[in-house]
C-alpha positions in Angstrom: -6.9 -92.4 -21.1 -4.8 -91.6 -18.0 -1.0 -91.3 -17.9 1.9 -91.1 -15.5 4.9 -88.9 -16.6 8.5 -89.5 -15.8 10.9 -86.8 -14.5 11.5 -85.6 -18.0 7.8 -85.0 -18.5 7.4 -87.9 -21.0 4.6 -90.4 -20.7 5.9 -93.3 -18.6 2.7 -95.3 -18.0 -0.8 -95.5 -19.6 -4.1 -96.7 -18.2 -7.7 -96.7 -19.5 -8.9 -95.7 -16.1 -7.5 -93.5 -13.4 -5.2 -95.3 -11.0 -3.0 -94.3 -8.1 -0.1 -93.9 -10.5 -2.0 -92.7 -13.7 -4.1 -89.7 -12.8 -3.4 -87.2 -15.5 -6.1 -87.5 -18.2 -5.0 -87.3 -21.9 -6.9 -87.2 -25.1 -6.7 -90.4 -27.2 -5.7 -88.3 -30.2 -2.8 -86.5 -28.4 0.4 -86.7 -30.4 2.3 -87.5 -27.2 0.2 -90.7 -26.9 1.1 -91.6 -30.5 4.8 -91.3 -29.6 4.4 -93.4 -26.5 2.5 -96.1 -28.4 4.9 -96.2 -31.3 2.6 -94.4 -33.7 4.9 -91.4 -33.9 4.0 -90.4 -37.4 0.6 -92.0 -38.3 0.2 -89.5 -41.2 3.5 -90.6 -42.6 2.5 -94.3 -42.2 -0.7 -93.6 -44.1 1.1 -91.9 -46.9 3.5 -94.8 -47.1 0.7 -97.3 -47.3 -1.0 -95.3 -50.0 2.3 -95.2 -51.9 2.6 -99.0 -51.6 -0.8 -99.4 -53.2 0.2 -97.2 -56.1 3.5 -99.1 -56.5 1.6 -102.4 -56.6 -0.2 -101.1 -59.7 3.1 -100.0 -61.3 4.5 -103.5 -60.7 1.4 -105.1 -62.2 1.7 -102.9 -65.3 5.4 -103.6 -65.6 4.8 -107.4 -65.5 2.1 -106.9 -68.2 4.5 -105.0 -70.4 7.3 -107.6 -70.0 4.9 -110.4 -70.9 3.5 -108.5 -73.9 7.0 -108.0 -75.2 7.8 -111.7 -74.6 10.6 -110.8 -72.2 9.1 -113.1 -69.6 6.4 -115.7 -69.7 3.6 -115.6 -67.2 4.6 -119.2 -66.3 8.1 -118.0 -65.4 6.6 -116.3 -62.3 6.3 -118.2 -59.1 2.9 -119.7 -58.5 2.1 -117.4 -55.6 2.8 -114.4 -57.8 0.7 -115.7 -60.7 -2.2 -116.3 -58.3 -2.0 -112.8 -56.8 -1.8 -111.2 -60.3 -4.8 -113.2 -61.5 -6.8 -112.4 -58.4 -6.1 -108.7 -58.8 -6.9 -108.8 -62.5 -10.2 -110.5 -61.9 -11.1 -108.0 -59.2 -10.2 -105.1 -61.4 -12.3 -106.5 -64.3 -15.3 -107.0 -62.0 -15.0 -103.4 -60.7 -14.6 -102.1 -64.2 -17.7 -104.0 -65.5 -19.7 -102.7 -62.6 -18.6 -99.1 -63.5 -19.6 -99.7 -67.1 -23.0 -101.0 -66.1 -23.7 -98.0 -63.9 -22.6 -95.7 -66.7 -25.0 -97.5 -69.1 -27.8 -97.1 -66.6 -27.1 -93.4 -66.4 -27.1 -93.1 -70.2 -30.4 -95.0 -70.5 -32.1 -92.8 -67.9 -31.2 -89.7 -69.9 
């Protein structure tokens, strides 16, 4: 990647190849490049995405508790929410059954 800097020394232009204006080479992993491209804190974004995944599981568990305690009915949820919950439940069951099968295989080979 090649860049052109403004008077303040910040990246002003970016090019994949050297041009008349963009002649300074920069590493694609440079933090300056992340800032210029709007990826200022990619580590923070990754942590936020991971947190979102954990929160999804918390919400699923919360919905399960509310249904078990008869505080809401599964049919009270919007259809899109029901479909997503059922899909995730099916995927989790499939993953768990695969894990159990692999554990049984290990036990049988002992």
